[in-house]
C-alpha positions in Angstrom: -0.3 -0.1 0.1 2.5 2.8 -1.3 -0.6 4.6 -2.4 -1.3 6.0 1.3 1.2 8.7 1.5 -0.6 10.3 -1.4 -3.7 10.2 0.6 -2.5 11.7 4.0 -4.4 14.6 3.8 -7.7 12.7 2.6 -7.8 10.6 5.9 -7.0 13.5 8.4 -10.1 15.3 6.8 -12.2 12.3 7.5 -10.8 12.2 11.1 -11.4 16.1 11.5 -14.9 15.6 10.6 -15.6 12.7 13.4 -13.8 15.0 15.7 -16.0 17.8 14.4 -19.1 15.6 14.4 -18.5 13.4 17.9 -16.3 16.0 20.1 -17.0 19.4 18.6 -14.1 21.3 19.5 -14.0 24.9 17.8 -10.8 23.9 15.9 -12.5 21.3 14.5 -15.8 22.7 13.6 -13.7 25.8 12.0 -11.8 23.4 10.1 -14.8 21.7 8.5 -16.3 25.1 8.2 -13.5 26.3 5.7 -11.9 22.9 4.4 -14.9 21.8 2.8 -16.4 24.8 0.6 -12.3 25.5 0.0 -12.4 21.7 -1.4 -15.8 22.0 -3.3 -14.4 25.1 -5.2 -11.5 23.6 -6.1 -13.3 20.4 -7.5 -15.8 22.8 -9.5 -12.8 24.4 -10.9 -11.0 21.2 -11.9 -14.0 20.3 -13.8 -14.6 23.5 -15.5 -10.5 23.4 -16.4 -10.4 19.9 -17.7 -7.9 17.9 -18.6 -5.3 20.5 -18.3 -2.5 20.1 -16.0 -4.2 22.1 -13.3 -7.4 20.2 -13.4 -5.7 16.7 -13.5 -3.8 17.7 -10.5 -7.0 19.0 -8.5 -9.5 16.9 -9.2 -8.0 13.0 -8.7 -4.9 11.3 -7.4 -5.6 7.8 -9.0 -3.6 6.9 -11.7 0.4 6.8 -11.7 0.0 7.1 -7.4 -2.0 3.5 -7.4 -4.7 4.9 -5.4 -7.7 2.6 -5.6 -10.7 4.8 -7.4 -12.8 3.2 -5.0 -11.0 4.7 -1.9 -11.9 8.2 -2.7 -15.4 6.6 -2.8 -15.7 5.4 0.6 -14.2 8.6 2.2 -16.2 10.7 0.7 -19.3 8.9 1.2 -17.9 8.5 5.1 -17.7 12.3 5.3 -21.2 12.4 3.8 -22.7 10.2 6.3 -20.6 11.7 9.5 -21.4 15.2 8.7 -25.3 14.1 8.3 -25.1 12.1 11.7 -24.2 15.4 13.3 -27.0 17.1 11.3 -24.4 19.1 9.7 -26.8 19.3 6.7 -25.1 21.9 4.4 -21.5 20.5 4.6 -23.0 17.3 3.6 -24.9 18.8 1.1 -21.3 20.1 0.3 -19.3 17.1 0.3 -22.3 15.3 -1.3 -21.3 17.8 -4.1 -18.0 17.1 -3.9 -18.7 13.4 -4.6 -20.7 14.1 -7.6 -18.3 16.3 -9.1 -15.4 14.0 -8.5 -17.4 11.7 -10.4 -18.3 14.0 -12.9 -14.6 14.8 -13.7 -13.8 11.1 -14.0 -16.7 10.3 -16.3 -15.8 13.5 -18.7 -12.3 13.6 -18.8 -11.2 10.3 -17.2 -8.6 9.6 -14.5 -5.7 11.9 -13.6 -2.4 10.1 -15.4 
């Protein structure tokens, strides 16, 4: 599993979302409130830019890194479920949108190389 080093930020993000939902420290809440819209904007930008270098870099980490495509589906799904469980409806909807945009990107231009 040498691809794990390429997904550390994603794993940390999901862990912080879990911390924000279950323990609710102020720093974790701020992380979720700031990181989620940032991630959504970056994913939307990569979908608009398309197959260019920036689009490939921001949209997907699959391909050359060896990260299984299902891994991100599991993480994004976990983020949606965690946030919905904690009744963070807007953030859950934003993560659902992030997930949808990621799927749309892969279907439109294929996974990153």
